PAPA-851062 format. One record per residue (C-alpha): chain; z, y, x; residue number from 1; residue in one letter. Coordinates in steps of 0.1 Angstrom, whole numbers, padded with zeros to 4 digits, always signed. Each point is the difference from the previous one (the first is absolute). Example, Ala and Ser with C-alpha at 12.3 -4.5 7.8 and 13.67 -1.06 7.14 Angstrom:
<nuvexs>
<'A', <+0078, -0045, +0123>, 1, 'a'>;
<'A', <-0007, +0034, +0014>, 2, 's'>;
</nuvexs>
This chain:
<nuvexs>
<'A', <+1500, -0529, -1417>, 1, 'm'>;
<'A', <-0037, +0005, -0010>, 2, 'n'>;
<'A', <+0004, -0021, -0031>, 3, 'r'>;
<'A', <+0031, +0019, -0010>, 4, 'r'>;
<'A', <-0019, +0033, +0005>, 5, 'f'>;
<'A', <-0030, -0011, -0020>, 6, 'i'>;
<'A', <+0022, -0013, -0028>, 7, 'r'>;
<'A', <+0019, +0033, +0000>, 8, 'k'>;
<'A', <-0030, +0022, -0003>, 9, 'v'>;
<'A', <-0016, -0022, -0027>, 10, 'm'>;
<'A', <+0031, +0002, -0021>, 11, 'v'>;
<'A', <+0004, +0037, +0005>, 12, 'i'>;
<'A', <-0037, +0006, -0010>, 13, 's'>;
<'A', <+0004, -0023, -0031>, 14, 'l'>;
<'A', <+0031, +0016, -0012>, 15, 'l'>;
<'A', <-0014, +0035, +0003>, 16, 'f'>;
<'A', <-0033, -0010, -0016>, 17, 'a'>;
<'A', <+0016, -0015, -0031>, 18, 'i'>;
<'A', <+0025, +0027, -0005>, 19, 'a'>;
<'A', <-0003, +0019, -0033>, 20, 'i'>;
<'A', <+0001, +0033, +0018>, 21, 's'>;
<'A', <+0007, +0012, +0035>, 22, 'l'>;
<'A', <+0031, +0017, -0012>, 23, 'v'>;
<'A', <+0014, -0032, -0013>, 24, 'a'>;
<'A', <-0012, -0017, +0032>, 25, 'c'>;
<'A', <+0019, +0025, +0021>, 26, 'a'>;
<'A', <+0033, -0011, -0016>, 27, 'g'>;
<'A', <-0004, -0035, +0014>, 28, 's'>;
<'A', <-0011, +0009, +0035>, 29, 'l'>;
<'A', <+0031, -0011, +0017>, 30, 'n'>;
<'A', <-0005, -0036, -0011>, 31, 'n'>;
<'A', <-0037, +0000, +0006>, 32, 'q'>;
<'A', <+0004, +0012, +0036>, 33, 'n'>;
<'A', <+0016, -0033, +0007>, 34, 'q'>;
<'A', <-0029, -0021, -0014>, 35, 'a'>;
<'A', <-0005, -0033, +0017>, 36, 'g'>;
<'A', <+0037, -0004, +0012>, 37, 'n'>;
<'A', <+0027, -0021, -0016>, 38, 'q'>;
<'A', <+0024, +0029, +0003>, 39, 's'>;
<'A', <-0003, +0037, +0008>, 40, 'p'>;
<'A', <-0004, +0008, +0036>, 41, 'r'>;
<'A', <+0028, +0023, +0012>, 42, 'q'>;
<'A', <+0005, +0019, +0033>, 43, 'p'>;
<'A', <+0016, -0024, +0024>, 44, 'g'>;
<'A', <-0017, -0030, -0015>, 45, 's'>;
<'A', <-0022, -0006, +0031>, 46, 'i'>;
<'A', <+0015, -0023, +0026>, 47, 'e'>;
<'A', <-0009, +0003, +0036>, 48, 'y'>;
<'A', <-0016, -0013, +0021>, 49, 'p'>;
<'A', <-0029, +0002, -0024>, 50, 'l'>;
<'A', <-0034, -0015, +0005>, 51, 'k'>;
<'A', <-0030, +0017, -0016>, 52, 'l'>;
<'A', <-0037, -0005, +0001>, 53, 'k'>;
<'A', <-0016, +0034, +0006>, 54, 'd'>;
<'A', <-0035, +0011, -0012>, 55, 'q'>;
<'A', <-0016, -0012, +0033>, 56, 'a'>;
<'A', <+0013, -0035, -0009>, 57, 'g'>;
<'A', <+0026, +0000, +0028>, 58, 'q'>;
<'A', <+0035, -0013, -0005>, 59, 'i'>;
<'A', <+0024, +0028, +0009>, 60, 'v'>;
<'A', <+0038, -0005, +0005>, 61, 't'>;
<'A', <+0022, +0029, -0009>, 62, 'i'>;
<'A', <+0032, -0006, +0018>, 63, 'k'>;
<'A', <+0022, +0025, -0018>, 64, 'q'>;
<'A', <-0004, +0028, -0025>, 65, 'e'>;
<'A', <-0021, +0026, +0018>, 66, 'p'>;
<'A', <+0017, +0033, +0009>, 67, 'k'>;
<'A', <-0027, +0015, +0022>, 68, 'r'>;
<'A', <-0036, -0001, -0013>, 69, 'i'>;
<'A', <-0031, +0012, +0017>, 70, 'v'>;
<'A', <-0031, +0003, -0022>, 71, 's'>;
<'A', <-0034, -0001, +0017>, 72, 'l'>;
<'A', <-0021, +0007, -0031>, 73, 'i'>;
<'A', <+0003, +0027, -0027>, 74, 'p'>;
<'A', <-0002, -0023, -0030>, 75, 's'>;
<'A', <+0030, -0020, +0013>, 76, 'a'>;
<'A', <+0019, +0032, +0006>, 77, 't'>;
<'A', <-0006, +0011, -0036>, 78, 'e'>;
<'A', <+0012, -0033, -0013>, 79, 'i'>;
<'A', <+0031, +0002, +0021>, 80, 'a'>;
<'A', <+0009, +0034, -0013>, 81, 'f'>;
<'A', <-0008, -0010, -0035>, 82, 'a'>;
<'A', <+0025, -0029, +0005>, 83, 'l'>;
<'A', <+0027, +0026, +0010>, 84, 'k'>;
<'A', <+0000, -0011, +0037>, 85, 'l'>;
<'A', <-0001, +0036, +0012>, 86, 'd'>;
<'A', <+0030, -0003, +0022>, 87, 'd'>;
<'A', <-0013, -0031, +0017>, 88, 'k'>;
<'A', <-0035, +0012, +0009>, 89, 'v'>;
<'A', <+0004, +0013, +0036>, 90, 'k'>;
<'A', <-0036, +0007, +0011>, 91, 'a'>;
<'A', <-0036, +0001, -0014>, 92, 'v'>;
<'A', <-0034, +0010, +0012>, 93, 't'>;
<'A', <-0016, +0034, +0002>, 94, 's'>;
<'A', <-0023, -0011, -0029>, 95, 'n'>;
<'A', <+0031, -0001, -0023>, 96, 'd'>;
<'A', <+0003, +0030, -0022>, 97, 'd'>;
<'A', <+0017, -0013, -0032>, 98, 'y'>;
<'A', <+0027, +0005, -0011>, 99, 'p'>;
<'A', <+0007, +0033, +0018>, 100, 's'>;
<'A', <+0031, -0014, +0018>, 101, 'q'>;
<'A', <-0022, -0021, +0023>, 102, 'v'>;
<'A', <-0014, +0031, +0017>, 103, 'k'>;
<'A', <+0034, +0004, +0018>, 104, 'k'>;
<'A', <+0002, -0036, +0012>, 105, 'l'>;
<'A', <-0010, -0011, +0036>, 106, 'p'>;
<'A', <-0036, -0011, +0004>, 107, 'k'>;
<'A', <-0011, -0032, +0017>, 108, 'v'>;
<'A', <-0037, +0007, +0001>, 109, 'g'>;
<'A', <-0029, +0006, -0025>, 110, 'd'>;
<'A', <-0028, -0024, -0005>, 111, 'm'>;
<'A', <+0009, -0013, +0034>, 112, 'k'>;
<'A', <+0036, -0012, +0002>, 113, 'i'>;
<'A', <+0021, +0005, +0031>, 114, 'n'>;
<'A', <+0021, -0032, +0004>, 115, 'p'>;
<'A', <+0024, +0017, +0024>, 116, 'e'>;
<'A', <+0008, +0027, -0025>, 117, 'k'>;
<'A', <+0006, -0027, -0026>, 118, 'v'>;
<'A', <+0024, -0018, +0023>, 119, 'l'>;
<'A', <+0019, +0033, +0007>, 120, 'e'>;
<'A', <+0011, +0000, -0036>, 121, 'q'>;
<'A', <+0016, -0034, +0003>, 122, 'a'>;
<'A', <-0012, -0011, -0034>, 123, 'p'>;
<'A', <+0012, -0032, -0017>, 124, 'd'>;
<'A', <-0030, +0001, -0023>, 125, 'l'>;
<'A', <-0035, +0013, +0006>, 126, 'v'>;
<'A', <-0023, +0004, -0029>, 127, 'l'>;
<'A', <-0036, -0004, +0011>, 128, 'a'>;
<'A', <-0036, -0007, -0011>, 129, 's'>;
<'A', <-0027, -0022, +0015>, 130, 's'>;
<'A', <-0020, +0032, +0004>, 131, 'l'>;
<'A', <+0021, +0009, +0029>, 132, 'i'>;
<'A', <-0016, -0028, +0020>, 133, 'g'>;
<'A', <+0011, -0034, +0012>, 134, 'k'>;
<'A', <+0007, +0011, +0035>, 135, 'd'>;
<'A', <+0026, +0026, -0010>, 136, 'v'>;
<'A', <+0016, -0023, -0025>, 137, 'l'>;
<'A', <+0003, -0028, +0026>, 138, 'd'>;
<'A', <+0015, +0025, +0025>, 139, 'q'>;
<'A', <+0027, +0010, -0024>, 140, 'l'>;
<'A', <+0008, -0036, -0009>, 141, 'k'>;
<'A', <+0001, -0011, +0037>, 142, 'k'>;
<'A', <+0026, +0028, +0006>, 143, 'r'>;
<'A', <+0022, -0016, -0026>, 144, 'g'>;
<'A', <-0006, +0023, -0030>, 145, 'l'>;
<'A', <-0001, -0013, -0036>, 146, 't'>;
<'A', <-0034, +0010, -0014>, 147, 'v'>;
<'A', <-0009, -0003, -0037>, 148, 'l'>;
<'A', <-0037, +0005, -0008>, 149, 'v'>;
<'A', <-0008, +0014, -0034>, 150, 'v'>;
<'A', <-0037, +0001, -0008>, 151, 'd'>;
<'A', <-0013, +0007, -0035>, 152, 'a'>;
<'A', <-0035, +0001, -0014>, 153, 'n'>;
<'A', <+0007, +0000, -0037>, 154, 'n'>;
<'A', <+0028, +0010, -0024>, 155, 'i'>;
<'A', <+0016, -0034, -0001>, 156, 'r'>;
<'A', <+0002, +0000, +0038>, 157, 'q'>;
<'A', <+0016, +0035, -0001>, 158, 'v'>;
<'A', <+0027, -0015, -0022>, 159, 'y'>;
<'A', <+0004, -0029, +0025>, 160, 'q'>;
<'A', <+0005, +0026, +0028>, 161, 's'>;
<'A', <+0027, +0017, -0020>, 162, 'i'>;
<'A', <+0016, -0034, -0008>, 163, 'd'>;
<'A', <-0001, -0010, +0037>, 164, 'l'>;
<'A', <+0016, +0032, +0013>, 165, 'i'>;
<'A', <+0026, -0002, -0028>, 166, 'g'>;
<'A', <+0009, -0035, +0010>, 167, 'd'>;
<'A', <+0001, +0007, +0037>, 168, 'a'>;
<'A', <+0023, +0030, -0004>, 169, 't'>;
<'A', <+0023, -0014, -0028>, 170, 'n'>;
<'A', <-0015, +0026, -0024>, 171, 'h'>;
<'A', <-0012, -0025, -0025>, 172, 't'>;
<'A', <+0012, +0017, -0031>, 173, 'r'>;
<'A', <-0017, +0033, +0011>, 174, 'q'>;
<'A', <-0032, -0020, +0006>, 175, 'a'>;
<'A', <+0001, -0016, -0034>, 176, 'd'>;
<'A', <+0005, +0033, -0017>, 177, 'q'>;
<'A', <-0028, +0017, +0019>, 178, 'l'>;
<'A', <-0025, -0028, -0008>, 179, 'i'>;
<'A', <+0010, +0001, -0037>, 180, 'a'>;
<'A', <-0004, +0038, -0001>, 181, 's'>;
<'A', <-0034, -0002, +0016>, 182, 'm'>;
<'A', <-0011, -0028, -0023>, 183, 'e'>;
<'A', <+0012, +0019, -0030>, 184, 'k'>;
<'A', <-0021, +0030, +0009>, 185, 'r'>;
<'A', <-0030, -0022, +0007>, 186, 'k'>;
<'A', <+0003, -0015, -0035>, 187, 'l'>;
<'A', <+0004, +0034, -0016>, 188, 't'>;
<'A', <-0035, +0008, +0014>, 189, 'l'>;
<'A', <-0013, -0032, -0015>, 190, 'f'>;
<'A', <+0013, +0010, -0034>, 191, 'r'>;
<'A', <-0014, +0035, +0002>, 192, 'q'>;
<'A', <-0034, -0012, +0010>, 193, 'l'>;
<'A', <-0002, -0032, -0021>, 194, 'a'>;
<'A', <-0022, +0017, -0027>, 195, 'a'>;
<'A', <-0028, +0009, +0024>, 196, 'i'>;
<'A', <-0027, -0026, -0001>, 197, 'p'>;
<'A', <-0012, -0014, +0033>, 198, 't'>;
<'A', <-0035, +0013, -0006>, 199, 'a'>;
<'A', <+0014, +0036, -0003>, 200, 'k'>;
<'A', <+0022, -0001, +0030>, 201, 'r'>;
<'A', <-0010, +0026, +0026>, 202, 'v'>;
<'A', <-0021, -0010, +0031>, 203, 'k'>;
<'A', <+0019, +0012, +0031>, 204, 'v'>;
<'A', <-0012, +0009, +0035>, 205, 'w'>;
<'A', <+0030, +0001, +0023>, 206, 'l'>;
<'A', <-0010, +0018, +0032>, 207, 'e'>;
<'A', <+0022, -0007, +0030>, 208, 'm'>;
<'A', <-0019, +0022, +0024>, 209, 'g'>;
<'A', <-0029, +0024, +0002>, 210, 'p'>;
<'A', <-0021, -0027, +0016>, 211, 'e'>;
<'A', <+0000, -0017, -0034>, 212, 'l'>;
<'A', <+0025, -0027, +0007>, 213, 'f'>;
<'A', <+0015, -0016, -0032>, 214, 's'>;
<'A', <+0020, -0030, -0011>, 215, 'v'>;
<'A', <-0012, -0035, -0009>, 216, 'g'>;
<'A', <+0012, -0023, -0027>, 217, 'g'>;
<'A', <+0025, -0018, +0023>, 218, 'd'>;
<'A', <+0021, +0031, +0008>, 219, 't'>;
<'A', <+0033, +0014, -0014>, 220, 'l'>;
<'A', <-0019, +0032, -0009>, 221, 'q'>;
<'A', <-0024, -0020, -0022>, 222, 'n'>;
<'A', <+0029, -0015, -0019>, 223, 'e'>;
<'A', <+0016, +0035, -0005>, 224, 'l'>;
<'A', <-0033, +0012, -0014>, 225, 'i'>;
<'A', <-0001, -0030, -0024>, 226, 'q'>;
<'A', <+0035, +0004, -0012>, 227, 'v'>;
<'A', <-0006, +0037, -0005>, 228, 'a'>;
<'A', <-0029, -0009, -0024>, 229, 'g'>;
<'A', <-0029, +0006, +0023>, 230, 'g'>;
<'A', <-0029, -0021, +0012>, 231, 'n'>;
<'A', <-0006, +0003, +0038>, 232, 'n'>;
<'A', <-0037, +0003, +0005>, 233, 'v'>;
<'A', <+0004, -0016, +0035>, 234, 'a'>;
<'A', <+0020, -0030, -0013>, 235, 'a'>;
<'A', <-0027, -0025, +0011>, 236, 'k'>;
<'A', <+0005, +0012, +0036>, 237, 'e'>;
<'A', <+0027, -0013, +0024>, 238, 'k'>;
<'A', <+0026, +0019, +0019>, 239, 'g'>;
<'A', <-0008, +0037, +0007>, 240, 'w'>;
<'A', <-0038, +0002, +0000>, 241, 'p'>;
<'A', <-0022, +0029, +0009>, 242, 'q'>;
<'A', <-0024, +0006, -0028>, 243, 'i'>;
<'A', <-0033, +0019, +0001>, 244, 's'>;
<'A', <-0003, +0031, -0020>, 245, 'a'>;
<'A', <-0030, -0015, -0019>, 246, 'e'>;
<'A', <+0021, -0029, -0012>, 247, 'k'>;
<'A', <+0029, +0022, -0011>, 248, 'v'>;
<'A', <-0025, +0022, -0020>, 249, 'i'>;
<'A', <-0015, -0032, -0016>, 250, 's'>;
<'A', <+0035, -0011, -0010>, 251, 'w'>;
<'A', <+0003, +0033, -0019>, 252, 'n'>;
<'A', <+0039, +0002, -0001>, 253, 'p'>;
<'A', <+0018, +0018, -0028>, 254, 'd'>;
<'A', <+0028, +0010, +0023>, 255, 'v'>;
<'A', <+0001, +0007, +0037>, 256, 'i'>;
<'A', <+0034, -0001, +0018>, 257, 'v'>;
<'A', <+0004, +0012, +0036>, 258, 's'>;
<'A', <+0029, -0011, +0021>, 259, 's'>;
<'A', <-0007, +0026, +0027>, 260, 'y'>;
<'A', <-0009, +0032, -0018>, 261, 'g'>;
<'A', <-0034, +0016, +0002>, 262, 'g'>;
<'A', <-0008, +0001, -0038>, 263, 'e'>;
<'A', <-0021, +0032, +0004>, 264, 'd'>;
<'A', <-0022, -0017, +0026>, 265, 'k'>;
<'A', <-0003, -0031, -0022>, 266, 'i'>;
<'A', <-0012, +0021, -0030>, 267, 'i'>;
<'A', <-0025, +0018, +0022>, 268, 'q'>;
<'A', <-0016, -0031, +0016>, 269, 'r'>;
<'A', <-0037, -0001, -0001>, 270, 's'>;
<'A', <-0013, -0024, -0027>, 271, 'g'>;
<'A', <+0033, -0005, -0016>, 272, 'w'>;
<'A', <-0006, +0024, -0029>, 273, 'n'>;
<'A', <-0012, -0029, -0021>, 274, 't'>;
<'A', <+0033, -0018, +0003>, 275, 'v'>;
<'A', <+0020, +0000, -0032>, 276, 'h'>;
<'A', <+0033, +0009, +0018>, 277, 'a'>;
<'A', <-0016, +0030, +0016>, 278, 'i'>;
<'A', <-0016, +0012, -0033>, 279, 'q'>;
<'A', <+0033, -0003, -0018>, 280, 't'>;
<'A', <+0021, +0014, +0029>, 281, 'k'>;
<'A', <+0020, -0032, +0001>, 282, 'h'>;
<'A', <+0006, +0002, +0038>, 283, 'v'>;
<'A', <+0036, -0002, +0011>, 284, 'f'>;
<'A', <+0022, -0003, +0030>, 285, 'v'>;
<'A', <+0030, -0024, +0003>, 286, 'i'>;
<'A', <+0027, -0002, +0027>, 287, 'd'>;
<'A', <-0012, -0029, +0021>, 288, 'p'>;
<'A', <+0035, -0013, +0007>, 289, 'n'>;
<'A', <+0005, -0007, -0037>, 290, 'l'>;
<'A', <-0028, -0026, +0000>, 291, 'i'>;
<'A', <-0001, -0011, +0036>, 292, 's'>;
<'A', <+0036, -0008, +0008>, 293, 'r'>;
<'A', <+0011, -0033, -0015>, 294, 'p'>;
<'A', <+0034, +0011, -0011>, 295, 'g'>;
<'A', <+0019, +0013, -0030>, 296, 'p'>;
<'A', <-0023, +0031, -0005>, 297, 'r'>;
<'A', <-0030, -0020, -0008>, 298, 'i'>;
<'A', <+0012, +0003, -0036>, 299, 'i'>;
<'A', <-0002, +0038, +0004>, 300, 'd'>;
<'A', <-0035, -0004, +0012>, 301, 'g'>;
<'A', <-0009, -0023, -0028>, 302, 'm'>;
<'A', <+0014, +0025, -0026>, 303, 'e'>;
<'A', <-0018, +0029, +0017>, 304, 'k'>;
<'A', <-0034, -0019, -0001>, 305, 'l'>;
<'A', <+0006, -0008, -0037>, 306, 'a'>;
<'A', <+0007, +0037, -0007>, 307, 'q'>;
<'A', <-0033, +0010, +0017>, 308, 'l'>;
<'A', <-0020, -0027, -0018>, 309, 'f'>;
<'A', <+0016, +0005, -0035>, 310, 'y'>;
<'A', <+0019, +0033, -0003>, 311, 'p'>;
<'A', <+0002, -0003, -0038>, 312, 'd'>;
<'A', <+0015, -0035, +0001>, 313, 'q'>;
<'A', <+0023, +0004, +0030>, 314, 'v'>;
<'A', <+0022, +0031, +0002>, 315, 'g'>;
<'A', <+0011, +0016, +0032>, 316, 't'>;
<'A', <+0036, -0001, +0010>, 317, 'k'>;
</nuvexs>
């Protein structure tokens, strides 16, 4: 499955990249969505029982096409709804807020999952993340539930998550179409920003909390900044580091993006008046869910970042 997925994404990317125009490219999307397969994948093409390797490296057996899905992480919920699985998602967590329909669904916990509430829903597929914790995942599996872990730390892994859920639920065509649509939008940004030399790309400080937490070079957020045409000033760091104010000032970012609000307080910080982003009033706020949830809306986040970095090159929708 992994080789098929990689081949599919590579061919989709190549086909879009060499297209004369995106308009012409759009006309051939139906064929490109099936890249990497000998014949187009159609609904009903998945045969059960189905064995898949999830993103925790575990082999998961899907006994039959799922009819009752419980999602334990918002990114998986967003993928499921993007794949038109609305009628099959029966419960989520209290952290889920998108799309709006999920607010009416039963809740099985928040950051801490209640296994008993999951069992009450009698799911035939549980979408989970390793962030939930091994103990909870083991409890669910020991109770006989089918658990599919989807963890993504970069754009390609987000595509893999979509592909996995599409295969598990027999929504392969929808998964192919969603991946192709996301890749098309990503490559549109590449085209819009191609003329900007590397040396002239904006230096970006992405602030994930008032205690000056940011994102290192090994994170999904760093990749989104890069695709949006920015240079993450904290790219040499790892994970989600806490940076001193002195170091941020020395980096002298051109743009400051906050994922939690507080732009007025950022502008008024003592000693930050020498920072270029403060002087030019390039301090912005972004919806954290657009850049923190590894699901379909990362493309929205990427486009929003590009609009903040280069408003003249990238128009708003």
